[in-house]
N, C-alpha and C positions, 0 to 999 in steps of 0.2 A: 480466548487465552482462557488458561487453565486455572480453575477458580479456588483449586489446591494448594496452588505454589505460592504466595504473594510475592517471595521474592522475583519467580518470572515475568510475571503480572507486572512489576515495576519496572524491570529490563525490558519486557517488548512493549509498555508504554514512552519508555524514552526512545526505545530504538524508534518509534513509530513518529514522535517526534520529530526527533534528527533526520531520519530520510526525509518528511515533508520539508525539512527548513533546508537540507543537500537540492531538493528539485528543484527547491524557488528561489534561492538564492546563489548554488556554486555553478549548479547543470546551463552552462550555453547552448542548450538546442532547443531548437524553434518547433520539435514536433513535442516537446516535454514541457510546455509553455502550460497549465493551468492543471494540473492532474493533482487530482486529491485523494489520499491516503484516508478509505475509509475504515480500515482493519488490520491488526496483526495476528496473526495466530504463533506463540514462541511453542516451540516443545519443551517437555519438560527437561531437559538436557541440557538446551540453550543452546542448540546446535542448530537448529533448522527454522526461521521465517517466512512465513508465507505471508506476503503485504499486498492487501487485495485495494485496489485502484479504481479511478472512476475518471473520464474525460471528455467532453466533446469531441474531441478527435476520431480519428477512426483507430478502432481498436487492435487490431496485427502490427500498425506503421507503430502504435505505441510500445505495443511487447517488443518488436525490433530495436526500438532506440532507449528500452530498459536494459535490454540483456548487452547491446553494444557498450551502454554507460555503468556497466555491473562493476567491474572493477575500480572504478572512479568512485561510485557510492561505498562502496564496502572501504575504500581506501579512507573516505575523509569521516563513515562512520567510525573508522577504526581512531582515528585521531581527536573522534569526540566523546568515547567512549570510554568509561574508565574499566570495564569488565576487560578476564583475560582473551577471551578471542571474541570474535564475529562472526554472529551464526553463518551460514550458508542461508544468502536467500532468493527466493523466487515471488516474483510479480504476478501477481490474477487478477483478470481483469474481475470487476466485481459487480455481476447480473442482477444480484439483488435491487438498486437502484430501480434498473429498465423491472424489472417484475413488479415494483409498487408501481411506477407509471402507470404500467399496460390494467394495471388490476383499477388502480383511482378511474384512468378514460373506460374502464369497464361499468365503474359504478355510475360515475356521472353520466353514462350513454343510459341507463336505465332508470336513474330519478328521473330524465330529463321525458320518460316517454310517457 
């Protein structure tokens, strides 16, 4: 998130929290169980949000399920937020966790030798 814009940071954190709660408590989709929101990038004009997520489930199936649930998520988000509009949401699988795991594996194997 943009560090120069405290309002966008604040709104971004609220959106992240609300989406995590919507996914955990409101959506009854079996594929979306145990999805974790890791980060959110909100544009300066507050119109676009990139939501990064991870899960142990299949990435492609998760992205399809999130895309199918997008209108419900936006509708639920609009009921929870007090801002004028809701940004366009884009869900992106967060590969940084996978990369960190791989680096840790390599480091552990190097130290064992």
